[in-house]
Steps between C-alpha positions, in 0.01 A plus 500: 500500500409671172242723670745598772773586251260704284369685807855582606581633152184692410324546834198289396448140394575556132797506264442869425277764647381856453448690825255790488637719779280773645339624821136405420412130496193533279683705237788253510258214445330674207830574327626147570183355347557708185867398490403133518261548202781660297749226589256229393508635143883505468647209304715274716346599835319217677353423843391858568352533847389794714558475875189670632542710812128567538210270584482505880141580613499791746248711684556876502354715775502868399404733783246775423675782683213759502253239624747379763557856625125548556512221761811644665724217373827495313666244274713366784189398695359310204836337428518371859150350474575330167831367634339358813192354328653351184877477541517445875639708784767385745374563853758317712778239491488131595811333642576128466834438666758701306257565212247781490226583248262789433143433600292635212129573511275550198139447396363157420510391133124539445533875578785566252477240223300706246470858380159537663635378832790744485264787417304416817803537729419779743723790595453679835471879481610744774140541621465121548284418195583222252542570127519222236833496315321499165345837585833684540719304253477360147569124510560334163678190366816565297780314327838537667851369447552128554879536478723804465822443305781727613857554392735777611220640718262555203193312383479316170274265305693226315429333166695181428578349158735261323676524162502193276571453131672837467810674631456684826648839407288572191186370672540733797587791269179450300296465820640827634422681175144364496440602862637851440275534195181357652542614864696827481581729789218745570732798454605363159164374375379638166235770493154352536636164616228322700660167591647414836835671554772480762505778764814707528594341834479145363777301328556155351787278610608193301648215700609141452700346218523827307699661782727198516550531122598868528749420776648215296529725193690754708741231619546363147589846369800482731582129482496456121747784416731379777472148362596619151799692636619202702455264205694737272783530753529124554477432127777746424710342774456163327555594132739796550375689190220749451390354164470147636314641800240647264474169312433320827240752622314479166378158611290665773240661266488173305415311819242767596338454159449134582347587837256746341397245235444241772269737690307578181461134406383395848277811540664590832503866598821674599546506877767536765561125480554528123739791557703280732506241222650752258771584752569127540557441128752785495741264673430208268546720193831644624634158600424345161650794309819506712556129434513565125679836501782396736562184295504710184759731659718207600494358149596838355773590750667168584441285192498771232172401331342735252185685599270273300666178617505610864134600493397173336701282739386694806137453397555128445710421808284703740167380365473214750575695824274785390220258416543328837468834681177595326348151528568483874316832550217387273446154646548619858225760475261298282293371800457855626395621154237225471361535854154639565462443874548721803798731448500465120424871457837580657726236346343442158583838333864475612533143371336581164731798440814303586397205280415727204825691532705180535349342190565811292857510629551135408385560142536864399837581653657199325393659173562867585814496715759353254415748220512786754847390610621493139351838406613675820857372493541568127398858567744514792787375281425757230497772763836387636654500151368848428642623834839346421513653147362855530445695178800730436436875468703686231726776635435866425585604150406169345221509244164424653587646840286786618567722801 
């Protein structure tokens, strides 16, 4: 299942791949071999493997055109002889009921199983004489393609690799810089550069998890701002005051601080799963803060408590429900945070972020939120008093007035 998923994502059986795209198979293979050497030296890249396209033993028959012309032959005549002697020539069809098959005739194996035997194949000339094939053609062994990888109607040679012990984005960025420095384009290579370079009609394509990461980043750039706007709107609808809305939203960076510390302590790299964890603790942070702020508002408006008394009582009376909220999130995700089996790479970062953020919310906001309520509402009261008692301006003619 893992191989099939990786092949669907990157085109080859590997978590990530570099595809050397170009028209010539041998040049593609040479560049891919150099790319694999560069990737092996990048920290965090493991399991580097080159999918070789070459290695199939072939026999090439190159016709000597001047020599062939002396015997009154052309390349088509020689091609027909080679096809009939080695590959086989269909001479008729055989019917078996509704089925029919080509009847193919070719030389026996002992007359075509070696280079010497092939060189001894005779070709009839127009005057009726027989000429050995080796006399009018160069017959040599050669290495051909065992498999040709194609995508979008172009050839490529793939190099697979995995990333472990380091975040994906910075690893790929370093690998791309190293490849550009050590295998530059031929039209951009420094003067006197003698190493292998990439032809102008060749390009590198990166596939696999890195493309999925870029797509996820693009989605998050839209989702996270929309999430913040929606949270701000719902929070304002609940507390009915812009200052209290700010006090509630302040709990979000506090929760994110806990998530970042949890990733640092557990040595887990930031990923899409961790990003989803940060979005998840937004809700926990807002819920805990609203519980305290709305109770503080009720104490101030309906029971007439002072700012200090309302903040103290709100922190005390809402300590239990807030602690229950954070403990439920922590204990519920603890098995996922401690797992190391199949699927842990997806669920573990999310669980660690949520647990770290919840623990910080349970401790730090109980210490930070009451003083913030006191300071913010004292400032708001002073502002209201100053707005109600504006400083009087002396009329014209009074000493100290200047036009």
